[in-house]
Each structure stands twice: as C-alpha cells, then as structure tokens.
N, C-alpha and C positions, 0 to 999 in steps of 0.2 A: 444328335440332340434335336428333338422336335420343336416345332414353332412355339407351342404352348410353354414348354420348359424355358425356352430362350426369353420369351416375354415375361415370365415369372421372375427370372433372374434379373432382367433389366428393371423390373418394378421394385424388387427387394434391395438391390445394391444401394440406391440412394438413401433408403430408409435406414439400412444398417450403418452406412457412412455417417448419416446425420446423428444417429443415436450414439455412435462412438465419439463423435466430435463434441457432443453436448453432455457426455457422461461426466459427472462430478467426481473428482479425485479426492480420496481421503488421505491427506498428507499427515506426516508424523515428524517428530524431532529426529534430526540426524544423530547417528551414533559416532561422534567424533569428539576429540578433545585437543588440548594444547593449541588453541586458536589465538591468534594475535589480531588486534583491531588496527589494521593498517590499510584498508581498502585494497587488499590483495588476497584473492580467494584461492591461491594455490594450496594453502594448508587445509582447505576443505576437501581436497581430493575429488572424488566423484560423488560427493554428497549434496550437490545442488539439484533442485527440482526444476525442470523446464516448464514454463507456462506459456499458453497462447502461441503455439507453433514456434516455441523457442524465442519469442520476442523479448522475454525476460526470464530470469531464473532466480531462485532463492534457496537459502538454507537456514535452518533454525535449530538451535540446540541449547541445552542447559549445561553450564560449566561453573562449578563452585558457587552455586546458588545465584548465578547470574544468567540472564537470557542473552544469548549471542545470536545475532541475525546478520545474514549477508543477502544482498540483492544485487543482481547484475542485469542492467538494462541494455539490450543490444539494439532494439528498434530506435531509429533516430527520432521519430515523432514522439515516442514515449519518453525519450531522454529530454526533449524540450518541455514535455509536460512536467517532468521532475524538476527542471530548472525553474518552471513557473510556480509549481505548488509544493515541491519537496516530496520526500518519501515518508511513510509513516509506519509505526509499529504500535498496535493497540492491544494491551494485555488485559483480558477480562479477569475479574476477581475469582472466577470459578470456571466450570466447563461450559457455561452458557454463552452463546454468541451475542454478547452485548458490549456496549462501550465500556471501557475501563480506564486504565492508565495509558495515556497516548503520548508518544514521542514523535514530533515532527522535526525532520532534519533533511537537508539544510534549510535554515530559516533566514529570511531577509525581511527587514521592514521596508515599507514602500519608499521611504526617503532614500535609503541606500540603493535600492534597485533603480530608482529614478535617476540618481546621480550617475550610476554606471551607464545607464541607457542613454544619457545625454550626449555621449561621445558618438557623433554620427558617423565617424570614420572607422569605428570599430566593427569588424566582421563578427559573424555569429560565433565562431570558434573562440576568438579573443574575448568576446562578451561573456561567454560561458565560463571561461577560465577566470575572468575578473570576478564573476559571481562566486566561484569556488574559493577565491582568495579573500573574499570580503563577506564571509558568512557572519551574521549577527550572533548566532548560537543555536540552542535547541528551543523548541516551543513545546511546553508540557501542559497537559490537562489530566486531572483525575488521579494523580499520584497521592498516596496516603501521607507521605512524609516530605513532599516537596510542593510548594505552592504553585498554582497555575501561572503561566506566563513564560517569559523568555529566561532561559538559564544559560549562563556563560559557558563557553567551550571548556575552559578550565574551571572545574567546580569541585566541591568537597563531597559530592554525593556518589562519585564513582560512575556516573553516566558518561559514556564516551561514544563518539561516532566519527567515522572518517569517510570521505567520498572523493573520488577522482575519476577522470577519464583516462583509461589505461592505453597501452600501446595498440590494442585491438579496437580502439575507438568505442569501447563499452563504458558505460557509467557504472562504476563499482562502489558499493556502499557496504560498510560494516558498522554494527552498533553493539554496545554492551550495556545492559540494563540490570542493575542489582534488584533482585526480586523482593528484598525486604523493604524497598521503597514503595512497592505497589500496594501491599496490603491484601495479598491473595487469601481467599477463604477456603481453598480446597487444594489437594495435591494434584488435581486435574484442572488444567487451565485451557482456555481458548485464546489463541493469538491471531489477531487480524493484521495483515501487513500488505503493503503494495505501494503504488504510485498515486499521488494526489492528482488525478486527472481533472480537467475542467468539467467533464461529464459527471464524474462522481460527486463533485462539489455542488453542481446544479441539481443533481438528483437528490442529494441530502437536503438542500434548501427546499425543493419541491415537497419532499416527504414531511418536513417540519411544517410547511405551510398547510399541507393537507391535514395534519394532525390538529392544527389550530382551527381549521375549518370544521373538522369533525366535532370539535368541542362546542361549536355553535350551530350544529346541524339541525335542520328543520325537516319535517316529514315531506316537504315539497322539493328537497334536494338543493336548497339554497342556503348559503352561508349568511354571514352578517350583512345587514342592510338590504336583504333581498337580492344580492348579486349571485349569479351562478358560480358554483365552485369550479375552479380551474382544473382542467383535465391534464394528466401527465402525458405530454407528447414528446418527451426527451427520448433520443435514440443514441445508443452507444456506438461511437464511430469505430470501435475496435471489435474484431471478430472474436477475440478471446478475453478472458478475465484479466483485469489490471490490478486486482486485489484478491486475496485468498484468506481462508481461515485454516488454522492448524490447531487440532485438539490433541493434547498428549498429557502424560503424567510427569510431574516434577519430583525430584528426590526429596 
C-alpha cells in the first residue's frame, strides 16, 4: 500500500463513520401479536429497535385497532430524565410528522413530587420507586374523544400503561392506546415517541418563542419593542436521538 492510498483511507474512514452514525433510520411497526401490557417485554421477542448506541430501545405495533408501544431505557441518565418528565407517545392524525394525540406517562403533579422529595433520607433508588408507586395518572392532549388533562389510571377509555424498573435495572414501559379515541384521518399514521428530556422541552419552548417572534418580525431583524430576537444556543447533551418517528399503515 503506497503512502497516497494510506492517506486517502485515513481521510475517508472518519467521513464514512460519521455518515453511518448520523444516518436516519426508517422504522416500521413490529409484526407481532398477543402482547400483554405488564412492563415486561419478553413477549416482544426480538422486535425491539435499539436507538442511540442501545441507550434505549422501543417497539410499536397495532393489535385489535389499538396501538401498542414498548420502551426500554437502559442509560441511567435517560432514566432520570424519564422520572423527571415522563415518556410520551404522540399519534399524528395522518402520515405527516405533526403533533396529534399525545399520551404522557408516568405523570406526577408538582405537589406529589415535592411531597416525595421532601424525605431527605431517601436515596435515589427509593425515591424513584416511590415515584412509580405514586403516579397521578396519564396526561393527555389532542385526543378526539377524551378531553385534555389528567386521566385516571383506571379509566373507561381503554388507555393503559405500565412502567417498572426490571431486574436488569432497565426502565421498562408499555402502553396501549385505542385508535378510535384518536380520530385518525388516514390508514397511514406517523407516531412520535421517546423520553421527555429537559433538552427537548427547552427546545420546544425556544421554537414556540421563535414562532411568536417571527409573527412580529421586522425588516431589521428585531422583534417586539425593538429587542433583538433570541438565538437558539441549546445543545443536545446526548449523542443519539432520544425521540423518534415511525410511519406505517394501520389495518
């Protein structure tokens, strides 16, 4: 191997590696059935998709006109993000990647979290278990047949979710959402799911602020009252995605 070839390989390898790392994956629904919502993913077999260097994984399928979702979070920091902001499933009304019917779970109000956190002698593991034992319910937005807000764990709509820390110290989540509650307008839908990280919530807030500023945009690049528009300086602390989209066809 001559020197020029060696240098060319050294130059190309990082580019190829970077391209592979940042390649977007087109996920689809798993082809599985007879799933039970119990925060145990053994019945999913090998139908979970690994994300972000296997920091977390997920599975999604349709069963009896219900959307079934599983999420397994292995990374400790991501688990803490989930205990802070919960996990979410957002079902678009068609194949477009837009906000639709969103289920947030587990959900705690501030008072309940504060009451649990007031025990200064409680370690992190016990604190997280107390959170799991004292979930307020589900937080819903955008459902066609269920009003926005907190929904009880035991409800008449057929919405169900379970979450636990398993023997492998993974945070395991499963949810079931009847599709007739959503109001889908197409047999092809886009589903957005993942962990409600602090970065994602700040990014969403910044995007909303930018949209408001754009509505008051002036030719000089200033928003309301002549103040400069705030630039987006947020940086994702995670190397991989903490939320993904899945587009597929329902029966």
